[in-house]
C-alpha positions in Angstrom: 0.9 -36.8 53.8 -1.6 -36.6 56.7 -5.1 -37.8 56.1 -7.9 -37.5 58.5 -10.1 -40.5 57.7 -10.2 -43.0 54.9 -13.2 -45.1 53.7 -12.6 -48.6 52.3 -15.5 -50.4 50.8 -15.9 -54.2 51.2 -18.7 -56.3 49.6 -19.6 -59.1 52.0 -18.8 -62.4 50.4 -20.9 -65.6 51.0 -17.9 -67.3 52.6 -17.8 -64.6 55.3 -21.3 -65.5 56.6 -22.5 -68.2 58.9 -25.5 -70.4 58.4 -27.8 -67.6 59.6 -26.5 -65.4 56.8 -24.7 -63.1 59.2 -21.1 -62.1 58.9 -18.9 -64.2 61.2 -17.5 -61.9 63.9 -13.8 -62.8 63.1 -14.1 -61.3 59.6 -14.4 -57.8 61.0 -10.7 -58.0 62.1 -9.7 -58.9 58.5 -11.7 -55.9 57.3 -9.8 -53.7 59.8 -6.6 -54.9 58.2 -7.8 -54.2 54.7 -8.9 -50.7 55.7 -5.7 -50.0 57.6 -3.6 -51.1 54.7 -5.5 -48.9 52.3 -5.4 -45.9 54.7 -1.6 -46.1 54.7 -1.5 -46.5 50.9 -3.7 -43.4 50.5 -1.2 -41.6 52.7 1.7 -42.7 50.4 2.9 -45.6 52.6 2.8 -49.3 52.2 3.5 -52.1 54.7 6.0 -53.5 52.1 7.9 -50.2 52.0 8.0 -50.1 55.8 9.2 -53.7 56.1 11.9 -53.1 53.5 13.2 -50.2 55.7 13.2 -52.6 58.7 10.0 -51.5 60.4 7.3 -54.0 61.4 3.9 -53.3 63.0 2.9 -55.8 65.7 -0.6 -55.9 66.9 -0.7 -55.2 70.6 -4.4 -55.0 71.2 -7.6 -55.0 69.2 -11.3 -54.8 69.9 -14.7 -54.7 68.1 -18.1 -53.7 69.3 -21.0 -55.1 67.2 -24.1 -53.1 66.8 -26.0 -54.6 63.9 -25.2 -57.6 61.7 -23.8 -57.3 58.2 -25.1 -59.8 55.7 -24.2 -61.4 52.4 -23.8 -58.9 49.6 -24.0 -55.9 51.9 -21.6 -53.1 50.9 -19.7 -52.3 54.1 -17.7 -49.0 54.4 -14.9 -49.2 56.9 -13.9 -45.7 58.0 -10.4 -45.6 59.4 -8.3 -43.0 61.1 -5.3 -42.8 63.5 -6.5 -41.7 67.0 -3.3 -41.8 68.9 0.4 -41.7 67.9 3.0 -42.3 70.6 6.8 -42.9 70.5 6.6 -46.5 69.3 2.9 -47.3 68.9 -0.2 -45.9 67.2 -3.9 -46.6 67.5 -6.3 -47.0 64.5 -10.0 -46.5 65.0 -12.7 -48.0 62.8 -16.4 -47.3 62.2 -18.2 -49.7 59.9 -21.4 -48.7 58.0 -23.9 -50.7 55.9 -27.2 -49.5 54.6 -26.6 -46.0 55.9 -26.1 -47.0 59.6 -23.2 -47.8 61.8 -23.0 -51.5 62.4 -19.7 -51.8 64.4 -16.8 -49.9 65.8 -13.3 -51.0 66.7 -9.7 -50.2 67.3 -6.3 -51.7 67.0 -3.0 -50.7 68.7 0.2 -51.4 66.8 3.8 -51.3 68.1 6.6 -50.5 65.6 9.4 -53.0 66.0 12.7 -53.9 64.4 12.9 -57.3 62.6 14.1 -58.8 65.9 10.8 -57.7 67.6 12.3 -54.9 69.7 10.1 -51.7 69.9 11.5 -48.8 67.9 10.5 -45.1 67.4 7.8 -44.6 64.7 9.6 -43.4 61.5 9.1 -39.8 60.5 7.1 -40.6 57.4 4.6 -42.5 59.5 4.6 -39.7 62.1 3.6 -37.3 59.3 0.6 -39.5 58.6 -0.4 -39.3 62.2 -0.1 -35.5 62.1 2.3 -35.6 65.1 5.6 -35.0 63.3 
């Protein structure tokens, strides 16, 4: 099932902040993974199911642009969508919001591979999620 965008909510935990009370930058990439996993689940797919069918998603590139800090106990919404779907790779985009304003944006590029690490065509059930079947 194709979905346009999916919002995952994450409450900032104390352990995710530094001594200034600001979320440590590396945690944003963990949040991307949480949101991406939930995006796929909302579309009727799971990483586990894909792996059981012999498909793996390797991260080829990722980036994050920070606009405003998130702090302890903030409720962060991570809006996720697929912006590009090629033969063997797809790109997820992320917009993060807290307190009604955008605090960061990012993306990640994933290559579908076999268990041996060789790139393979994106399976049709994933292509349907992309809207590019």
